[in-house]
N, C-alpha and C positions, 0 to 999 in steps of 0.2 A: 841450207841450214836445217839441221835436224832438231826436232823438238824432243824434249825429254818426255818420259812417260807421264810425269806429273803435269807438265804443261798441256800435253794432249788431253789428259783426263780433265783438266780445268776448262779446256775449250769445249769438250763434248758434254760436260756436266749440265750446263744450262739447257742444251737441246734435249737431253734425257729428262730433265726436270719439266720442260715444257710438254714433252710427250706424256709423261706421267700425269701432269696436270690435265691434259686433254682427256686422257683415259678416265681419270677420276671425275671430271666434269660430265663425261658421257654416262658413266655409271650413276652419278647423282641424278642426272636427268631421268634415266630409266627408272630409278627407285622412286623419284617424285611422281612420274607418270603412273606407276603401279599404285602408289599411295592414293593419288587422286582418283584413280579408277575404283579402288576399294572403298574409298569414302563415298563416291557417288552411288555405288551399289548399296552401301549401308543406308544412305539417305533414302534411296528408292524403296528399300525394304521397310523402313520406318513409315514412309508415306503410304505404303500399300497395306499396312496393318490397320485393322479396324479397332477402334476403341470400344470398350464395353458399352458406353452410352450410345454409340452409333448402332451397335447391334440391337440394343433395346429399342431405339427409335425406329429402326427398320422393322422389327417385329410388330410394334404398335401400328405402323403405317400399313403393313400388309394384311393385318387381321381385318376381316370384313364386318359390316354392320351387325349381322345376326349374332356374331360371336360376342360382341359387347352387350347386346340386348339379352342374350342367353345367360351371360355371366351375372348381369344385374338381376334378372328374374330368378336365377338359381340362388343368389345370395338372399333374396327376399324369402324364397321358399324354405331354405335352410334356417333362416331366422325364425320363421313361423314354427317350424318343427322344434327348434330349440326352446322356443317360448312355451310350446305345448308340454315339453318335458320339465317345465318350471326352471329353466336355466336362463333367467331374465338377462343377466349381464352378458352372457355369451350371445344371446339372441340379438341384443342391441349392437354388440361388436360386429357380428356378421351382417346385420341389417344395414350398417353404415357403409358397407362395401359397395352397395348398389350405386350411389351417386359417383363414386370413384370410377367404376366401370363405365358409366354413362359419360363422364367427363373425358375418359380416355377415348371413347368412341367419337366424341365431338372433336377432340384434339386430332385424332387420326383423319377425320373428314377435312378439317381445316388445313392440315399439313399436305394432304394429297391434292387439294384444290390449289394450294399455293405453288406446288411443284408442277402443275399443269395436267395432272391426272384427273379423271372423272370418277366419282364414287357413287 
């Protein structure tokens, strides 16, 4: 018994649809893998970026003790020079930098000790 073209097409259509479904599923998997890979790369890039605060803390940690003492002494000297030129307010402003530099030096020493380094 011969099948008509319509009957034959009706029988092969589900197989063709299954094959098309398999292909679509495979393509969807590859697109999902690519998207996952791209997302992982993006996350790694974000993790590897240093934040500005990290850069500032690294700079504070790596500066040595004489740097902070020099900055403190320099601010005192500049303050005395400004006071000699009768710029009292400016002299007080610059003179108050010395404790800040000394505190940064102390902070640097404490941070380096807590990370296992010797200073």
